All heavy atoms as TSV, in Angstrom:
chain	resi	resn	atom	element	x	y	z
A	1	MET	N	N	50.467	-45.934	66.997
A	1	MET	CA	C	49.314	-45.246	67.573
A	1	MET	C	C	48.666	-46.139	68.630
A	1	MET	O	O	48.512	-47.341	68.444
A	1	MET	CB	C	48.313	-44.916	66.474
A	1	MET	CG	C	47.146	-44.121	66.955
A	1	MET	SD	S	46.152	-43.575	65.550
A	1	MET	CE	C	44.616	-43.376	66.360
A	2	ALA	N	N	48.274	-45.537	69.727
A	2	ALA	CA	C	47.653	-46.275	70.822
A	2	ALA	C	C	46.255	-46.742	70.426
A	2	ALA	O	O	45.555	-46.086	69.665
A	2	ALA	CB	C	47.562	-45.398	72.060
A	3	THR	N	N	45.869	-47.878	70.971
A	3	THR	CA	C	44.514	-48.381	70.734
A	3	THR	C	C	43.524	-47.578	71.569
A	3	THR	O	O	43.909	-46.822	72.469
A	3	THR	CB	C	44.397	-49.860	71.136
A	3	THR	OG1	O	44.560	-49.961	72.560
A	3	THR	CG2	C	45.418	-50.723	70.411
A	4	ILE	N	N	42.256	-47.745	71.272
A	4	ILE	CA	C	41.210	-47.084	72.062
A	4	ILE	C	C	41.342	-47.492	73.527
A	4	ILE	O	O	41.286	-46.658	74.429
A	4	ILE	CB	C	39.810	-47.420	71.520
A	4	ILE	CG1	C	39.617	-46.805	70.140
A	4	ILE	CG2	C	38.721	-46.938	72.479
A	4	ILE	CD1	C	38.346	-47.230	69.435
A	5	ARG	N	N	41.528	-48.774	73.752
A	5	ARG	CA	C	41.645	-49.272	75.130
A	5	ARG	C	C	42.842	-48.652	75.853
A	5	ARG	O	O	42.732	-48.219	76.999
A	5	ARG	CB	C	41.751	-50.793	75.121
A	5	ARG	CG	C	41.831	-51.404	76.498
A	5	ARG	CD	C	41.980	-52.933	76.394
A	5	ARG	NE	N	42.114	-53.533	77.675
A	5	ARG	CZ	C	41.114	-53.960	78.434
A	5	ARG	NH1	N	39.885	-53.834	77.991
A	5	ARG	NH2	N	41.335	-54.500	79.606
A	6	GLU	N	N	43.979	-48.597	75.189
A	6	GLU	CA	C	45.178	-48.017	75.803
A	6	GLU	C	C	44.969	-46.537	76.122
A	6	GLU	O	O	45.380	-46.055	77.185
A	6	GLU	CB	C	46.385	-48.188	74.877
A	6	GLU	CG	C	46.852	-49.612	74.749
A	6	GLU	CD	C	47.824	-49.833	73.600
A	6	GLU	OE1	O	47.862	-49.006	72.660
A	6	GLU	OE2	O	48.538	-50.851	73.638
A	7	THR	N	N	44.323	-45.827	75.218
A	7	THR	CA	C	44.051	-44.407	75.441
A	7	THR	C	C	43.077	-44.233	76.601
A	7	THR	O	O	43.273	-43.364	77.455
A	7	THR	CB	C	43.486	-43.762	74.162
A	7	THR	OG1	O	44.416	-43.977	73.094
A	7	THR	CG2	C	43.269	-42.273	74.347
A	8	ALA	N	N	42.052	-45.054	76.637
A	8	ALA	CA	C	41.065	-44.980	77.719
A	8	ALA	C	C	41.721	-45.233	79.073
A	8	ALA	O	O	41.459	-44.520	80.049
A	8	ALA	CB	C	39.943	-45.982	77.469
A	9	ILE	N	N	42.579	-46.228	79.132
A	9	ILE	CA	C	43.271	-46.553	80.387
A	9	ILE	C	C	44.209	-45.418	80.784
A	9	ILE	O	O	44.305	-45.058	81.960
A	9	ILE	CB	C	44.018	-47.893	80.259
A	9	ILE	CG1	C	42.999	-49.048	80.187
A	9	ILE	CG2	C	44.992	-48.096	81.419
A	9	ILE	CD1	C	43.603	-50.381	79.802
A	10	ALA	N	N	44.890	-44.826	79.812
A	10	ALA	CA	C	45.811	-43.724	80.099
A	10	ALA	C	C	45.075	-42.544	80.733
A	10	ALA	O	O	45.575	-41.923	81.676
A	10	ALA	CB	C	46.533	-43.292	78.823
A	11	ILE	N	N	43.894	-42.238	80.227
A	11	ILE	CA	C	43.104	-41.140	80.799
A	11	ILE	C	C	42.754	-41.454	82.250
A	11	ILE	O	O	42.915	-40.614	83.139
A	11	ILE	CB	C	41.830	-40.888	79.972
A	11	ILE	CG1	C	42.193	-40.371	78.579
A	11	ILE	CG2	C	40.900	-39.897	80.690
A	11	ILE	CD1	C	41.028	-40.361	77.610
A	12	LEU	N	N	42.271	-42.653	82.502
A	12	LEU	CA	C	41.910	-43.030	83.869
A	12	LEU	C	C	43.119	-43.039	84.796
A	12	LEU	O	O	43.014	-42.654	85.960
A	12	LEU	CB	C	41.207	-44.383	83.888
A	12	LEU	CG	C	39.815	-44.384	83.269
A	12	LEU	CD1	C	39.246	-45.793	83.265
A	12	LEU	CD2	C	38.887	-43.433	83.998
A	13	ASP	N	N	44.266	-43.459	84.279
A	13	ASP	CA	C	45.481	-43.433	85.093
A	13	ASP	C	C	45.826	-42.008	85.518
A	13	ASP	O	O	46.253	-41.774	86.647
A	13	ASP	CB	C	46.652	-44.063	84.343
A	13	ASP	CG	C	46.590	-45.574	84.296
A	13	ASP	OD1	O	45.839	-46.173	85.098
A	13	ASP	OD2	O	47.293	-46.166	83.450
A	14	GLU	N	N	45.625	-41.043	84.621
A	14	GLU	CA	C	45.878	-39.644	84.960
A	14	GLU	C	C	44.913	-39.159	86.033
A	14	GLU	O	O	45.316	-38.463	86.965
A	14	GLU	CB	C	45.752	-38.772	83.711
A	14	GLU	CG	C	46.833	-39.033	82.682
A	14	GLU	CD	C	46.547	-38.375	81.344
A	14	GLU	OE1	O	45.688	-37.466	81.258
A	14	GLU	OE2	O	47.191	-38.780	80.356
A	15	VAL	N	N	43.654	-39.530	85.909
A	15	VAL	CA	C	42.634	-39.100	86.868
A	15	VAL	C	C	42.886	-39.741	88.237
A	15	VAL	O	O	42.710	-39.086	89.274
A	15	VAL	CB	C	41.215	-39.444	86.353
A	15	VAL	CG1	C	40.160	-39.181	87.419
A	15	VAL	CG2	C	40.906	-38.667	85.081
A	16	LYS	N	N	43.316	-40.987	88.246
A	16	LYS	CA	C	43.505	-41.723	89.515
A	16	LYS	C	C	44.512	-41.052	90.443
A	16	LYS	O	O	44.468	-41.279	91.644
A	16	LYS	CB	C	43.927	-43.167	89.251
A	16	LYS	CG	C	42.797	-44.033	88.759
A	16	LYS	CD	C	43.129	-45.509	88.741
A	16	LYS	CE	C	44.354	-45.878	87.963
A	16	LYS	NZ	N	44.547	-47.320	87.816
A	17	ARG	N	N	45.383	-40.212	89.909
A	17	ARG	CA	C	46.355	-39.506	90.763
A	17	ARG	C	C	45.658	-38.661	91.816
A	17	ARG	O	O	46.228	-38.383	92.862
A	17	ARG	CB	C	47.238	-38.562	89.929
A	17	ARG	CG	C	48.097	-39.205	88.921
A	17	ARG	CD	C	48.905	-38.180	88.140
A	17	ARG	NE	N	48.013	-37.241	87.476
A	17	ARG	CZ	C	48.332	-35.991	87.176
A	17	ARG	NH1	N	49.510	-35.508	87.490
A	17	ARG	NH2	N	47.482	-35.208	86.554
A	18	PHE	N	N	44.440	-38.225	91.542
A	18	PHE	CA	C	43.729	-37.295	92.419
A	18	PHE	C	C	42.664	-37.956	93.290
A	18	PHE	O	O	42.026	-37.282	94.087
A	18	PHE	CB	C	43.065	-36.196	91.573
A	18	PHE	CG	C	44.028	-35.433	90.733
A	18	PHE	CD1	C	44.050	-35.609	89.361
A	18	PHE	CD2	C	44.931	-34.550	91.296
A	18	PHE	CE1	C	44.944	-34.905	88.564
A	18	PHE	CE2	C	45.830	-33.840	90.517
A	18	PHE	CZ	C	45.844	-34.019	89.150
A	19	VAL	N	N	42.446	-39.238	93.131
A	19	VAL	CA	C	41.377	-39.939	93.840
A	19	VAL	C	C	41.653	-39.942	95.337
A	19	VAL	O	O	42.790	-40.153	95.747
A	19	VAL	CB	C	41.246	-41.379	93.292
A	19	VAL	CG1	C	40.326	-42.224	94.138
A	19	VAL	CG2	C	40.784	-41.336	91.848
A	20	PRO	N	N	40.651	-39.732	96.177
A	20	PRO	CA	C	39.278	-39.396	95.842
A	20	PRO	C	C	39.158	-37.931	95.443
A	20	PRO	O	O	39.835	-37.062	95.978
A	20	PRO	CB	C	38.501	-39.681	97.123
A	20	PRO	CG	C	39.478	-39.472	98.222
A	20	PRO	CD	C	40.826	-39.866	97.636
A	21	ILE	N	N	38.279	-37.684	94.495
A	21	ILE	CA	C	38.060	-36.330	93.988
A	21	ILE	C	C	36.692	-35.867	94.454
A	21	ILE	O	O	35.675	-36.227	93.879
A	21	ILE	CB	C	38.137	-36.291	92.449
A	21	ILE	CG1	C	39.476	-36.833	91.975
A	21	ILE	CG2	C	37.902	-34.870	91.941
A	21	ILE	CD1	C	39.563	-37.049	90.476
A	22	GLY	N	N	36.687	-35.087	95.520
A	22	GLY	CA	C	35.428	-34.581	96.056
A	22	GLY	C	C	35.259	-33.106	95.762
A	22	GLY	O	O	36.240	-32.382	95.576
A	23	SER	N	N	34.036	-32.664	95.738
A	23	SER	CA	C	33.760	-31.256	95.457
A	23	SER	C	C	34.303	-30.351	96.557
A	23	SER	O	O	34.616	-29.189	96.304
A	23	SER	CB	C	32.264	-31.025	95.277
A	23	SER	OG	O	31.548	-31.442	96.421
A	24	ASN	N	N	34.452	-30.885	97.761
A	24	ASN	CA	C	35.047	-30.122	98.868
A	24	ASN	C	C	36.549	-30.325	98.959
A	24	ASN	O	O	37.295	-29.378	99.183
A	24	ASN	CB	C	34.434	-30.535	100.214
A	24	ASN	CG	C	33.107	-29.874	100.465
A	24	ASN	OD1	O	32.859	-28.767	100.017
A	24	ASN	ND2	N	32.234	-30.563	101.173
A	25	SER	N	N	36.995	-31.554	98.801
A	25	SER	CA	C	38.401	-31.868	99.041
A	25	SER	C	C	39.328	-31.495	97.890
A	25	SER	O	O	40.468	-31.111	98.108
A	25	SER	CB	C	38.568	-33.358	99.359
A	25	SER	OG	O	38.135	-34.144	98.256
A	26	LYS	N	N	38.842	-31.601	96.672
A	26	LYS	CA	C	39.655	-31.256	95.496
A	26	LYS	C	C	38.779	-30.507	94.489
A	26	LYS	O	O	38.470	-31.003	93.400
A	26	LYS	CB	C	40.242	-32.519	94.872
A	26	LYS	CG	C	41.257	-33.191	95.786
A	26	LYS	CD	C	42.105	-34.179	95.029
A	26	LYS	CE	C	43.155	-34.761	95.943
A	26	LYS	NZ	N	42.762	-35.985	96.582
A	27	PRO	N	N	38.376	-29.291	94.856
A	27	PRO	CA	C	37.412	-28.562	94.022
A	27	PRO	C	C	37.896	-28.280	92.605
A	27	PRO	O	O	37.098	-28.336	91.663
A	27	PRO	CB	C	37.165	-27.272	94.799
A	27	PRO	CG	C	38.318	-27.136	95.735
A	27	PRO	CD	C	38.779	-28.525	96.029
A	28	LYS	N	N	39.176	-27.993	92.432
A	28	LYS	CA	C	39.683	-27.702	91.079
A	28	LYS	C	C	39.523	-28.917	90.171
A	28	LYS	O	O	39.002	-28.817	89.056
A	28	LYS	CB	C	41.154	-27.293	91.163
A	28	LYS	CG	C	41.781	-27.028	89.826
A	28	LYS	CD	C	43.268	-26.702	89.978
A	28	LYS	CE	C	43.951	-26.767	88.641
A	28	LYS	NZ	N	45.383	-26.877	88.745
A	29	GLU	N	N	39.973	-30.060	90.646
A	29	GLU	CA	C	39.876	-31.286	89.856
A	29	GLU	C	C	38.418	-31.707	89.669
A	29	GLU	O	O	38.021	-32.138	88.592
A	29	GLU	CB	C	40.681	-32.413	90.509
A	29	GLU	CG	C	42.172	-32.214	90.458
A	29	GLU	CD	C	42.724	-31.293	91.541
A	29	GLU	OE1	O	41.958	-30.836	92.430
A	29	GLU	OE2	O	43.936	-31.025	91.503
A	30	PHE	N	N	37.624	-31.569	90.731
A	30	PHE	CA	C	36.217	-31.930	90.650
A	30	PHE	C	C	35.519	-31.145	89.541
A	30	PHE	O	O	34.812	-31.712	88.715
A	30	PHE	CB	C	35.524	-31.683	91.998
A	30	PHE	CG	C	34.092	-32.129	92.023
A	30	PHE	CD1	C	33.782	-33.443	92.318
A	30	PHE	CD2	C	33.053	-31.251	91.740
A	30	PHE	CE1	C	32.461	-33.881	92.336
A	30	PHE	CE2	C	31.730	-31.664	91.760
A	30	PHE	CZ	C	31.444	-32.987	92.059
A	31	THR	N	N	35.753	-29.844	89.512
A	31	THR	CA	C	35.134	-29.004	88.487
A	31	THR	C	C	35.687	-29.336	87.108
A	31	THR	O	O	34.940	-29.371	86.125
A	31	THR	CB	C	35.327	-27.515	88.827
A	31	THR	OG1	O	34.709	-27.252	90.086
A	31	THR	CG2	C	34.709	-26.622	87.771
A	32	GLN	N	N	36.985	-29.600	87.020
A	32	GLN	CA	C	37.590	-29.959	85.737
A	32	GLN	C	C	36.929	-31.208	85.153
A	32	GLN	O	O	36.634	-31.257	83.964
A	32	GLN	CB	C	39.089	-30.220	85.906
A	32	GLN	CG	C	39.761	-30.715	84.647
A	32	GLN	CD	C	41.217	-31.095	84.877
A	32	GLN	OE1	O	41.809	-30.776	85.894
A	32	GLN	NE2	N	41.795	-31.788	83.928
A	33	TYR	N	N	36.693	-32.202	85.977
A	33	TYR	CA	C	36.189	-33.483	85.502
A	33	TYR	C	C	34.669	-33.576	85.420
A	33	TYR	O	O	34.141	-34.514	84.824
A	33	TYR	CB	C	36.723	-34.625	86.364
A	33	TYR	CG	C	38.228	-34.759	86.303
A	33	TYR	CD1	C	38.979	-34.889	87.457
A	33	TYR	CD2	C	38.905	-34.760	85.099
A	33	TYR	CE1	C	40.358	-35.022	87.409
A	33	TYR	CE2	C	40.281	-34.875	85.034
A	33	TYR	CZ	C	41.002	-35.009	86.202
A	33	TYR	OH	O	42.365	-35.135	86.131
A	34	THR	N	N	33.960	-32.622	86.027
A	34	THR	CA	C	32.491	-32.695	86.009
A	34	THR	C	C	31.806	-31.442	85.479
A	34	THR	O	O	30.658	-31.508	85.065
A	34	THR	CB	C	31.926	-32.953	87.420
A	34	THR	OG1	O	32.189	-31.814	88.239
A	34	THR	CG2	C	32.507	-34.214	88.037
A	35	GLY	N	N	32.485	-30.306	85.559
A	35	GLY	CA	C	31.855	-29.046	85.195
A	35	GLY	C	C	31.005	-28.460	86.311
A	35	GLY	O	O	30.360	-27.434	86.134
A	36	TRP	N	N	30.990	-29.102	87.459
A	36	TRP	CA	C	30.185	-28.665	88.606
A	36	TRP	C	C	31.090	-28.106	89.702
A	36	TRP	O	O	32.233	-28.495	89.831
A	36	TRP	CB	C	29.404	-29.837	89.190
A	36	TRP	CG	C	28.257	-30.261	88.349
A	36	TRP	CD1	C	28.316	-30.966	87.177
A	36	TRP	CD2	C	26.884	-30.020	88.598
A	36	TRP	NE1	N	27.060	-31.179	86.692
A	36	TRP	CE2	C	26.156	-30.614	87.539
A	36	TRP	CE3	C	26.193	-29.372	89.602
A	36	TRP	CZ2	C	24.772	-30.561	87.472
A	36	TRP	CZ3	C	24.815	-29.330	89.550
A	36	TRP	CH2	C	24.124	-29.918	88.491
A	37	THR	N	N	30.518	-27.227	90.521
A	37	THR	CA	C	31.199	-26.719	91.709
A	37	THR	C	C	30.386	-27.115	92.940
A	37	THR	O	O	29.199	-27.459	92.834
A	37	THR	CB	C	31.303	-25.185	91.686
A	37	THR	OG1	O	29.978	-24.631	91.715
A	37	THR	CG2	C	32.068	-24.691	90.466
A	38	GLN	N	N	31.037	-27.032	94.088
A	38	GLN	CA	C	30.338	-27.322	95.343
A	38	GLN	C	C	29.186	-26.338	95.536
A	38	GLN	O	O	28.098	-26.722	95.951
A	38	GLN	CB	C	31.307	-27.258	96.525
A	38	GLN	CG	C	30.666	-27.450	97.882
A	38	GLN	CD	C	30.086	-28.834	98.097
A	38	GLN	OE1	O	30.408	-29.786	97.401
A	38	GLN	NE2	N	29.227	-28.952	99.082
A	39	ALA	N	N	29.419	-25.091	95.189
A	39	ALA	CA	C	28.364	-24.078	95.348
A	39	ALA	C	C	27.143	-24.417	94.492
A	39	ALA	O	O	26.004	-24.311	94.960
A	39	ALA	CB	C	28.902	-22.695	94.985
A	40	ARG	N	N	27.388	-24.830	93.269
A	40	ARG	CA	C	26.257	-25.185	92.392
A	40	ARG	C	C	25.513	-26.405	92.927
A	40	ARG	O	O	24.279	-26.451	92.894
A	40	ARG	CB	C	26.763	-25.441	90.986
A	40	ARG	CG	C	25.650	-25.729	90.016
A	40	ARG	CD	C	26.136	-25.781	88.598
A	40	ARG	NE	N	25.078	-26.286	87.731
A	40	ARG	CZ	C	25.284	-26.937	86.604
A	40	ARG	NH1	N	26.511	-27.143	86.172
A	40	ARG	NH2	N	24.288	-27.377	85.886
A	41	LEU	N	N	26.261	-27.384	93.405
A	41	LEU	CA	C	25.614	-28.568	93.987
A	41	LEU	C	C	24.753	-28.176	95.186
A	41	LEU	O	O	23.614	-28.624	95.311
A	41	LEU	CB	C	26.663	-29.596	94.410
A	41	LEU	CG	C	27.286	-30.413	93.293
A	41	LEU	CD1	C	28.501	-31.184	93.810
A	41	LEU	CD2	C	26.275	-31.367	92.690
A	42	LYS	N	N	25.289	-27.325	96.063
A	42	LYS	CA	C	24.527	-26.894	97.239
A	42	LYS	C	C	23.238	-26.190	96.838
A	42	LYS	O	O	22.200	-26.380	97.471
A	42	LYS	CB	C	25.379	-25.982	98.118
A	42	LYS	CG	C	26.379	-26.714	98.954
A	42	LYS	CD	C	27.131	-25.723	99.825
A	42	LYS	CE	C	27.772	-26.414	100.988
A	42	LYS	NZ	N	28.452	-25.473	101.888
A	43	GLU	N	N	23.314	-25.365	95.802
A	43	GLU	CA	C	22.103	-24.686	95.322
A	43	GLU	C	C	21.067	-25.701	94.863
A	43	GLU	O	O	19.884	-25.579	95.173
A	43	GLU	CB	C	22.450	-23.757	94.153
A	43	GLU	CG	C	23.187	-22.506	94.536
A	43	GLU	CD	C	23.608	-21.694	93.319
A	43	GLU	OE1	O	23.051	-21.906	92.217
A	43	GLU	OE2	O	24.506	-20.858	93.477
A	44	GLU	N	N	21.516	-26.684	94.109
A	44	GLU	CA	C	20.607	-27.732	93.620
A	44	GLU	C	C	19.995	-28.503	94.785
A	44	GLU	O	O	18.790	-28.739	94.821
A	44	GLU	CB	C	21.353	-28.691	92.687
A	44	GLU	CG	C	21.787	-28.081	91.385
A	44	GLU	CD	C	20.640	-27.812	90.433
A	44	GLU	OE1	O	19.641	-28.565	90.452
A	44	GLU	OE2	O	20.734	-26.839	89.674
A	45	TRP	N	N	20.839	-28.899	95.724
A	45	TRP	CA	C	20.360	-29.685	96.864
A	45	TRP	C	C	19.409	-28.882	97.741
A	45	TRP	O	O	18.458	-29.427	98.291
A	45	TRP	CB	C	21.529	-30.204	97.676
A	45	TRP	CG	C	22.409	-31.173	96.934
A	45	TRP	CD1	C	22.060	-31.974	95.887
A	45	TRP	CD2	C	23.785	-31.419	97.178
A	45	TRP	NE1	N	23.143	-32.712	95.456
A	45	TRP	CE2	C	24.219	-32.391	96.238
A	45	TRP	CE3	C	24.708	-30.919	98.079
A	45	TRP	CZ2	C	25.521	-32.875	96.193
A	45	TRP	CZ3	C	26.026	-31.401	98.038
A	45	TRP	CH2	C	26.400	-32.367	97.103
A	46	ALA	N	N	19.682	-27.594	97.894
A	46	ALA	CA	C	18.804	-26.738	98.705
A	46	ALA	C	C	17.399	-26.678	98.115
A	46	ALA	O	O	16.420	-26.510	98.849
A	46	ALA	CB	C	19.393	-25.332	98.818
A	47	GLY	N	N	17.307	-26.838	96.816
A	47	GLY	CA	C	16.001	-26.832	96.161
A	47	GLY	C	C	15.342	-28.191	96.112
A	47	GLY	O	O	14.310	-28.366	95.476
A	48	GLY	N	N	15.964	-29.189	96.747
A	48	GLY	CA	C	15.369	-30.515	96.812
A	48	GLY	C	C	15.915	-31.502	95.789
A	48	GLY	O	O	15.519	-32.668	95.775
A	49	SER	N	N	16.817	-31.053	94.937
A	49	SER	CA	C	17.401	-31.944	93.942
A	49	SER	C	C	18.282	-32.996	94.604
A	49	SER	O	O	18.854	-32.764	95.667
A	49	SER	CB	C	18.253	-31.137	92.958
A	49	SER	OG	O	18.933	-31.993	92.064
A	50	GLN	N	N	18.383	-34.135	93.966
A	50	GLN	CA	C	19.285	-35.192	94.426
A	50	GLN	C	C	20.387	-35.424	93.387
A	50	GLN	O	O	20.963	-36.498	93.299
A	50	GLN	CB	C	18.505	-36.481	94.677
A	50	GLN	CG	C	17.517	-36.351	95.805
A	50	GLN	CD	C	16.755	-37.648	96.044
A	50	GLN	OE1	O	16.973	-38.666	95.416
A	50	GLN	NE2	N	15.834	-37.602	96.986
A	51	VAL	N	N	20.683	-34.388	92.622
A	51	VAL	CA	C	21.657	-34.474	91.537
A	51	VAL	C	C	23.023	-34.934	92.049
A	51	VAL	O	O	23.422	-34.604	93.164
A	51	VAL	CB	C	21.775	-33.122	90.793
A	51	VAL	CG1	C	22.432	-32.053	91.646
A	51	VAL	CG2	C	22.549	-33.281	89.504
A	52	THR	N	N	23.686	-35.744	91.242
A	52	THR	CA	C	25.079	-36.128	91.488
A	52	THR	C	C	25.852	-35.823	90.207
A	52	THR	O	O	25.270	-35.429	89.202
A	52	THR	CB	C	25.224	-37.629	91.812
A	52	THR	OG1	O	24.887	-38.386	90.648
A	52	THR	CG2	C	24.365	-38.025	92.999
A	53	CYS	N	N	27.135	-36.002	90.248
A	53	CYS	CA	C	27.979	-35.649	89.102
A	53	CYS	C	C	28.563	-36.868	88.396
A	53	CYS	O	O	29.477	-36.737	87.577
A	53	CYS	CB	C	29.081	-34.714	89.561
A	53	CYS	SG	S	28.421	-33.164	90.181
A	54	CYS	N	N	28.047	-38.033	88.675
A	54	CYS	CA	C	28.566	-39.256	88.059
A	54	CYS	C	C	28.464	-39.198	86.537
A	54	CYS	O	O	29.436	-39.470	85.833
A	54	CYS	CB	C	27.817	-40.472	88.584
A	54	CYS	SG	S	27.889	-40.631	90.376
A	55	ASN	N	N	27.297	-38.854	86.036
A	55	ASN	CA	C	27.121	-38.784	84.586
A	55	ASN	C	C	27.950	-37.672	83.975
A	55	ASN	O	O	28.421	-37.800	82.841
A	55	ASN	CB	C	25.654	-38.613	84.217
A	55	ASN	CG	C	24.864	-39.884	84.428
A	55	ASN	OD1	O	25.396	-40.983	84.379
A	55	ASN	ND2	N	23.574	-39.730	84.681
A	56	ALA	N	N	28.136	-36.594	84.703
A	56	ALA	CA	C	28.963	-35.497	84.197
A	56	ALA	C	C	30.397	-35.968	83.996
A	56	ALA	O	O	31.044	-35.608	83.012
A	56	ALA	CB	C	28.912	-34.313	85.151
A	57	PHE	N	N	30.899	-36.788	84.922
A	57	PHE	CA	C	32.252	-37.328	84.763
A	57	PHE	C	C	32.326	-38.240	83.541
A	57	PHE	O	O	33.268	-38.152	82.748
A	57	PHE	CB	C	32.711	-38.102	86.008
A	57	PHE	CG	C	34.026	-38.791	85.778
A	57	PHE	CD1	C	35.200	-38.067	85.773
A	57	PHE	CD2	C	34.075	-40.154	85.525
A	57	PHE	CE1	C	36.423	-38.693	85.520
A	57	PHE	CE2	C	35.276	-40.788	85.278
A	57	PHE	CZ	C	36.459	-40.052	85.282
A	58	VAL	N	N	31.345	-39.090	83.354
A	58	VAL	CA	C	31.331	-39.987	82.198
A	58	VAL	C	C	31.303	-39.167	80.908
A	58	VAL	O	O	31.973	-39.501	79.927
A	58	VAL	CB	C	30.165	-40.986	82.269
A	58	VAL	CG1	C	30.056	-41.801	80.990
A	58	VAL	CG2	C	30.323	-41.896	83.474
A	59	GLY	N	N	30.556	-38.082	80.906
A	59	GLY	CA	C	30.523	-37.200	79.746
A	59	GLY	C	C	31.880	-36.585	79.466
A	59	GLY	O	O	32.342	-36.540	78.318
A	60	TRP	N	N	32.549	-36.102	80.517
A	60	TRP	CA	C	33.896	-35.547	80.352
A	60	TRP	C	C	34.840	-36.613	79.806
A	60	TRP	O	O	35.598	-36.370	78.870
A	60	TRP	CB	C	34.439	-35.003	81.678
A	60	TRP	CG	C	35.888	-34.648	81.561
A	60	TRP	CD1	C	36.395	-33.465	81.109
A	60	TRP	CD2	C	37.009	-35.500	81.820
A	60	TRP	NE1	N	37.772	-33.535	81.069
A	60	TRP	CE2	C	38.166	-34.775	81.510
A	60	TRP	CE3	C	37.151	-36.802	82.285
A	60	TRP	CZ2	C	39.444	-35.302	81.649
A	60	TRP	CZ3	C	38.424	-37.331	82.420
A	60	TRP	CH2	C	39.550	-36.589	82.106
A	61	TYR	N	N	34.776	-37.790	80.396
A	61	TYR	CA	C	35.673	-38.889	80.025
A	61	TYR	C	C	35.490	-39.283	78.559
A	61	TYR	O	O	36.467	-39.421	77.818
A	61	TYR	CB	C	35.420	-40.076	80.954
A	61	TYR	CG	C	36.233	-41.302	80.658
A	61	TYR	CD1	C	37.601	-41.301	80.877
A	61	TYR	CD2	C	35.641	-42.452	80.167
A	61	TYR	CE1	C	38.360	-42.438	80.616
A	61	TYR	CE2	C	36.394	-43.589	79.907
A	61	TYR	CZ	C	37.746	-43.566	80.138
A	61	TYR	OH	O	38.488	-44.684	79.873
A	62	SER	N	N	34.263	-39.431	78.127
A	62	SER	CA	C	34.022	-39.837	76.739
A	62	SER	C	C	34.444	-38.742	75.762
A	62	SER	O	O	34.994	-39.026	74.694
A	62	SER	CB	C	32.562	-40.233	76.520
A	62	SER	OG	O	31.708	-39.160	76.815
A	63	THR	N	N	34.222	-37.488	76.134
A	63	THR	CA	C	34.658	-36.375	75.290
A	63	THR	C	C	36.181	-36.322	75.218
A	63	THR	O	O	36.755	-36.105	74.140
A	63	THR	CB	C	34.098	-35.042	75.833
A	63	THR	OG1	O	32.672	-35.117	75.843
A	63	THR	CG2	C	34.551	-33.859	75.000
A	64	GLU	N	N	36.839	-36.535	76.339
A	64	GLU	CA	C	38.306	-36.537	76.369
A	64	GLU	C	C	38.869	-37.690	75.546
A	64	GLU	O	O	39.849	-37.530	74.818
A	64	GLU	CB	C	38.800	-36.611	77.817
A	64	GLU	CG	C	40.299	-36.557	77.974
A	64	GLU	CD	C	40.936	-35.247	77.540
A	64	GLU	OE1	O	40.229	-34.242	77.336
A	64	GLU	OE2	O	42.176	-35.233	77.407
A	65	LEU	N	N	38.256	-38.840	75.639
A	65	LEU	CA	C	38.688	-39.993	74.848
A	65	LEU	C	C	38.562	-39.694	73.361
A	65	LEU	O	O	39.502	-39.920	72.591
A	65	LEU	CB	C	37.884	-41.233	75.222
A	65	LEU	CG	C	38.196	-42.520	74.463
A	65	LEU	CD1	C	39.658	-42.930	74.651
A	65	LEU	CD2	C	37.259	-43.637	74.908
A	66	ALA	N	N	37.441	-39.152	72.956
A	66	ALA	CA	C	37.232	-38.816	71.546
A	66	ALA	C	C	38.241	-37.763	71.090
A	66	ALA	O	O	38.798	-37.857	69.978
A	66	ALA	CB	C	35.809	-38.313	71.338
A	67	ARG	N	N	38.506	-36.780	71.935
A	67	ARG	CA	C	39.465	-35.736	71.583
A	67	ARG	C	C	40.854	-36.332	71.351
A	67	ARG	O	O	41.518	-36.036	70.359
A	67	ARG	CB	C	39.532	-34.683	72.682
A	67	ARG	CG	C	40.447	-33.489	72.354
A	67	ARG	CD	C	40.634	-32.566	73.539
A	67	ARG	NE	N	41.402	-33.156	74.617
A	67	ARG	CZ	C	42.742	-33.315	74.597
A	67	ARG	NH1	N	43.440	-32.956	73.552
A	67	ARG	NH2	N	43.369	-33.851	75.634
A	68	ARG	N	N	41.267	-37.204	72.247
A	68	ARG	CA	C	42.604	-37.801	72.126
A	68	ARG	C	C	42.708	-38.747	70.938
A	68	ARG	O	O	43.795	-38.957	70.406
A	68	ARG	CB	C	42.980	-38.522	73.404
A	68	ARG	CG	C	43.189	-37.558	74.569
A	68	ARG	CD	C	43.808	-38.243	75.728
A	68	ARG	NE	N	43.765	-37.407	76.912
A	68	ARG	CZ	C	44.420	-37.681	78.021
A	68	ARG	NH1	N	45.155	-38.771	78.102
A	68	ARG	NH2	N	44.318	-36.874	79.061
A	69	LEU	N	N	41.600	-39.312	70.547
A	69	LEU	CA	C	41.603	-40.209	69.397
A	69	LEU	C	C	41.415	-39.437	68.081
A	69	LEU	O	O	41.455	-40.032	67.001
A	69	LEU	CB	C	40.511	-41.271	69.547
A	69	LEU	CG	C	40.715	-42.257	70.684
A	69	LEU	CD1	C	39.472	-43.122	70.847
A	69	LEU	CD2	C	41.952	-43.107	70.470
A	70	GLY	N	N	41.199	-38.139	68.209
A	70	GLY	CA	C	41.036	-37.310	67.021
A	70	GLY	C	C	39.703	-37.461	66.337
A	70	GLY	O	O	39.587	-37.321	65.129
A	71	LYS	N	N	38.681	-37.742	67.120
A	71	LYS	CA	C	37.338	-37.957	66.563
A	71	LYS	C	C	36.434	-36.777	66.811
A	71	LYS	O	O	36.479	-36.120	67.738
A	71	LYS	CB	C	36.714	-39.215	67.188
A	71	LYS	CG	C	37.620	-40.407	67.120
A	71	LYS	CD	C	37.084	-41.435	66.233
A	71	LYS	CE	C	38.091	-42.601	66.181
A	71	LYS	NZ	N	38.007	-43.417	65.117
């Protein structure tokens, strides 16, 4: 069985295939990894928000890690 570290690295290696992952340049992957779309971001920004999707990616990553570890 893979260690937590090995599993974590494997997930990042899979994601790195698509880097850079932008909401405009790779919308499918961007939404998969963050749950956000370019349209939703534009709506937020139009209202004055400065929201980014960094934390959303970390949330996806930690959930994916837990899923793969069976937790």
